[in-house]
Structures are given as C-alpha cells and as structure tokens.
C-alpha positions, 0 to 999 in steps of 0.5 A: 529166148534172148536176142543173142540166142535167136541171132545165133540161129542165123548160122543154120541159114547162111553159108559157112563163110558168112561171119556173125559177130556177137561179142561186143568186147571183141576188137573185130566187132568194135571195128565193124561197129564204127561209123562216120559219126558217133551221134546216136551210134548204138551197139547191136546184138550182132553184126552179120557179114555175108559174102554171097547174095543168096546169104543176104536174101536168106538173112532178110527172110529169116529176120522178117519171119523172126520179127527181128529188126535190122539195118544195112551198112554199106560205107558206114557214113549214114547216121541211120546204119546203126541199131541197138541190142534189139536188132542186128546189122547186115554189113555188106563190107565183105560182099563188095566188088566192082566190075567195069565193062569198058565197051558198054561204059558201065560198072556193076557195083556190089555191096559195100563198095566205096567211091574211091575204089570205083573212081580208081577202077573206072579211071584204069579203063579211061572212064569216070562217073558221078561220085560224091566228095568223100572217098569212103562214102558207099557208092550204092547209098550215094546213088540211091539217095540222089547223089550230087557230084562235081560232074553234075553238069556233065553226068547228072546226079548219082541216081541218074546213073542207075541202069538196073539193080538187084533188090531183096524185098521185105518179103525176102524176094530177090528182084531184078529191077530193070526198065522192062521187069520193074519200071515203077521200082526203077523209077522209085530207086533213082532218088528214093532207093533206101526205102524199098528193100535191100539193094545188093547190086547196081549197074551204073553208067560211065563216061569217057575221061575226054568229056572232062576237057583234058586228055588224061582225065584231070580237072583243075582244083584250087583253093582261095583263102580270105579273112572273114573281114573281106566276106562282102567283097568275096561274096560279091565276086562269087555272085558274078562267078557263080552266075557265069555259065561261060566257064564250068566252075564249081566248088564250095565256099566255106566259112570255117577255122581250118587247122592248125591256126584255127583262124576264122576264114572264108575258103573257096574250094574251087574246081574247073572242068575244061581246057586247063589253060582257062582255069585262071581266066575263069577265076579272075574275080577271085585272083583279082581280090588278092587272097591270102592264099591262091593255088591250083593245079590239074588233078586226076578226077579219081584223086579230087577227094583225097584232100578230105581224108580227115573229114571222112575219118570214122568216129567223133560227133559229126553231122552234115545237113544240106538244103537245095537253093535256087540262087545265091543271095550275097546278103543272106550269105553274109547273115549266115556268117554272122550267125556262125561267128555268134555260134563260135563265140557262145560255144567255143567247140563250134570252131570245129563246124563249117558253113558251106555253099556249093555251086555249079555254074552250069545246070545239072544235066537232065536224064532222058527219063523221069525218076524220084529225083526231082531236083534237076533244076537245083545247082546251089546247095547250102 
C-alpha cells in the first residue's frame, strides 16, 4: 500500500474538521508547506492540520502504530519541521490560541501560536513575557529550546517561563506535566523540550509592564550606523558599554550590507530598558563617535520586532547559527569582520549574510529551580 493510501486512513481516526492535505499541486498544500528557509525543505506525503487536542493524540497513536514518520510544525521557523514523501507533517496552525489570566499573570499557549500574537494579547492586559526577536517564531518551540530574549535580565530565558505543559508521548499518551505530576519531565522540557514528545500546550509566566521602567510598557530602541573602516573604534567603545551594568543596555552589533545601498557597515541595533531619559546617557560611548546614523525612540514592547518583518519572511535559503560566549573580545571581533569581508569578496552572494554579536549588560535572571537550560551565566551570543 502506498504512503498516500495509508495516510488516507487517518480520516477514520480524526474529527471531520481535521484538514488533511495530500495534493502537492494544490495551492493550499503549497502554502502550508512553506518554511522560513528553503534549505533542505522537502515535500511530504501529507500535511495534517488538527483543530482539537484529542485529534493530535489520535494522529500520533496512528502514526506510531503504522510506523509512519512525521514531524511537527508550529511557527515554521525550524529547519527540521520538514519531511519527505515517506512521512507527513502535523501542522498546529489551526490548533492555536492564547488565554491570558491577568490575575495569575500567566498565559496558556496552545499549538502554533506565534510570538507577535502573544505579545499583543499580553500587552492588552498590561503584561509581557520573555519572547524572541521574530514576530513569526512559534512561542512553544522558542520556550522549549531555551529562548534568549531582550528581557533576559528581567525574566530569564524563555524556558524559565514554563509553569506546566501538556504532551503527547511516543506511546500516544496525553500527559499533564507539572512539578507535582511529572517533575523530571518538567525539568527536561525547560530547555530541551523538543525531544520528549509533541507539546500541545504550555502555560507560561507573565510580568507587569511596569518592570520595564516605563508606565506604558515601552523600551528605548535605537540604531547606530558606522562604516566598517571605523570598526576598531566602535568595538572598543562597545566593550566599555557592554561591561557597564549600571545601565540596562542590550542589542546586536551587526556586520552587514543593508539595502538599498548594500554598503558594508557596522550597525548597532540597541535597546535600553529603564527610565527613558537615561537612554542617551547609556549610549554616550556611541554618540561620542559621531556615527553616520544615530536614532532612537520609545517603542511598545510588543512592537520591538516589527522592523524585522523582512527577515521573518518565508522562503529563500536562509540559515541562522548561534553560539554562547563568556565575554566580548574586541580583537577577535575585528578578525571576524575580516573573515566576513573575505567571504563577500570571494562569493558576492554572501553580501546577504550578516555577522552579529548580541549582548546584555546585565546578567540573565536565574530561576528558583533547576532545568535542562544550563546557560544562565551566558549573556553574550555570536
């Protein structure tokens, strides 16, 4: 029996409102098949879109019993949420909701909810949580994998926000994961949660907007642009700025060639959390260098990633790699710039690449529990 025929059997184990797409030429199939990157993207035998948790459980049970491989898709930003025609995708797009409990300061995240939706829903209730730099990234996957955030020093990592979860195991069992019922599994999914089953729901912590240092939940967001020829000056100034925990600065120092001019530049995408009037004081080392561009303003926390919509677009051959570091080394950063310039010289298409260094001047807030996330002493990322 062909894989297509076998997947058709799923219609007998799911609800009538569960969508099963099998025609790869169908526009709807092609749309759901899209990912953030086309690297290694495959065409599956089917894309299954459940609307109910019970259907998710039934699908997993059927797949295990039938020995048919599958992968799960939430936000679609993972390079691994794809599979060939020997298997199928469980797409959680239609099983998505955000339920905010303002009194308890929690949010229940179901299925394929993306970060922008959570940020907006929390802000409506005067709350925020640890979220990443991309509006279209799936919240559940972000939190399960650790999840570095612009609020690391206030909230900790994304995985630190997980209070409880619901998981379909490899045996098809639906488990409630709490510190009472499944303490070991709760320990594991906080940082390594992609490996123990299909997570259908997470309950995460939320925090009052007042913790951001402004009454209306805004933070200062700015940008400084320098020619690459001034990289050494900028790196030395950034070393001082990064090591000064008197101010809550954070952001990205990026070696890139931004459109439309495609001029290789050193761009500092900067943030400041605290009293708005002190932002300029915090970034005095950069203002003092008289950059080509220097701007900044207060932005609502839920809108801080809006300027990255182009980066979040689906398709093309994008790849993102990150490594944690203990400190910022100016000399090695300058060596990295030279390597980037060499890469662009030898391969012109590399003008689309960027080399970034992410910092937070203050340590990551450590949770009052142990977990699989072991990088709380890491506040620099390359």
